C-alpha positions in Angstrom: 0.0 0.0 0.0 1.2 3.5 -0.8 0.4 6.0 2.0 1.0 8.8 -0.4 -2.3 7.9 -2.2 -4.2 8.4 1.1 -5.2 4.8 1.1 -3.9 3.3 4.3 -6.7 0.9 5.2 -6.5 -2.6 3.7 -9.7 -4.6 2.9 -9.2 -8.2 2.1 -11.7 -10.9 0.9 -11.6 -14.3 -0.7 -13.7 -15.3 -3.7 -14.5 -18.7 -5.3 -13.1 -19.7 -8.7 -16.5 -19.0 -10.3 -16.6 -15.5 -8.7 -13.1 -14.8 -9.8 -13.9 -15.8 -13.4 -17.0 -13.6 -13.4 -15.0 -10.6 -12.1 -12.4 -11.2 -14.8 -15.1 -11.5 -17.5 -16.7 -8.2 -16.4 -13.3 -6.5 -16.3 -12.6 -7.7 -19.8 -16.0 -6.4 -21.0 -15.1 -3.0 -19.7 -11.6 -3.1 -21.0 -10.2 -2.7 -17.4 -7.0 -4.4 -16.5 -6.4 -2.9 -13.0 -8.2 -5.2 -10.7 -7.7 -3.1 -7.6 -9.1 0.0 -9.3 -12.1 -2.0 -10.6 -12.9 -3.6 -7.2 -12.5 -0.2 -5.5 -14.8 1.5 -8.0 -17.4 -1.3 -7.7 -17.3 -1.2 -3.9 -17.7 2.6 -3.7 -20.1 3.3 -6.5 -21.8 0.0 -7.1 -21.6 0.1 -10.8 -19.5 1.2 -13.8 -20.9 2.5 -17.1 -18.8 2.2 -20.2 -20.2 4.0 -23.2 -19.8 2.7 -26.7 -18.8 5.8 -28.6 -18.6 4.3 -32.0 -22.1 5.5 -32.8 -21.2 9.0 -31.8 -18.1 8.9 -33.9 -20.1 7.7 -36.9 -22.7 10.5 -36.3 -20.0 13.1 -36.2 -18.6 11.8 -39.5 -22.0 12.1 -41.1 -22.5 15.6 -39.8 -19.2 16.7 -41.1 -20.0 15.2 -44.5 -23.4 16.9 -44.6 -21.8 20.2 -43.6 -19.3 19.9 -46.4 -22.0 19.2 -48.9 -24.1 22.2 -47.7 -21.0 24.5 -48.1 -20.3 23.2 -51.6 -23.9 23.6 -52.6 -24.1 27.1 -51.2 -20.9 28.1 -53.1 -22.3 26.8 -56.3 -25.7 28.5 -55.8 -23.9 31.8 -55.1 -21.8 31.4 -58.3 -24.4 30.1 -60.7 -27.7 31.0 -59.0 -28.9 27.4 -59.6 -29.9 24.7 -57.2 -29.9 21.2 -58.6 -32.4 18.5 -57.7 -29.6 16.0 -57.2 -28.0 18.2 -54.6 -31.2 18.5 -52.6 -31.7 14.7 -52.8 -28.1 14.1 -51.6 -28.8 16.3 -48.6 -32.1 14.5 -47.9 -30.3 11.2 -47.9 -27.5 12.5 -45.6 -30.0 13.9 -43.2 -31.9 10.6 -43.2 -28.7 8.8 -42.3 -28.0 11.2 -39.5 -31.5 10.8 -38.1 -31.2 7.0 -38.3 -28.0 7.1 -36.3 -29.5 9.5 -33.8 -32.4 7.1 -33.3 -30.1 4.1 -32.8 -28.0 6.1 -30.3 -31.1 7.1 -28.3 -32.2 3.5 -28.1 -28.8 2.6 -26.7 -29.1 5.3 -24.1 -32.5 4.0 -23.1 -31.0 0.7 -22.2 -28.6 2.2 -19.8 
């Protein structure tokens, strides 16, 4: 124990083989390798939430793509004074993808 950390009281317990395997499995699911930190966090807070940010990353990519498309269309409209139907359809499809991703993300949040 390192007194510099302010943790000077030791808590010790024994677990069965099945319990140890379950602890290891949960740690692996969370991507945690420090068993002491994991057990301390579980003992103090009772739960750990790990968010899957892949959906958010995908959503940000889609938003950047749409933003870029809007800027290109705006420049072309300013230069030619024309708005093409294909440009509008591309934007609609992009927005539909964004809304699908947002819906999927909200469903994930509901399960937390």
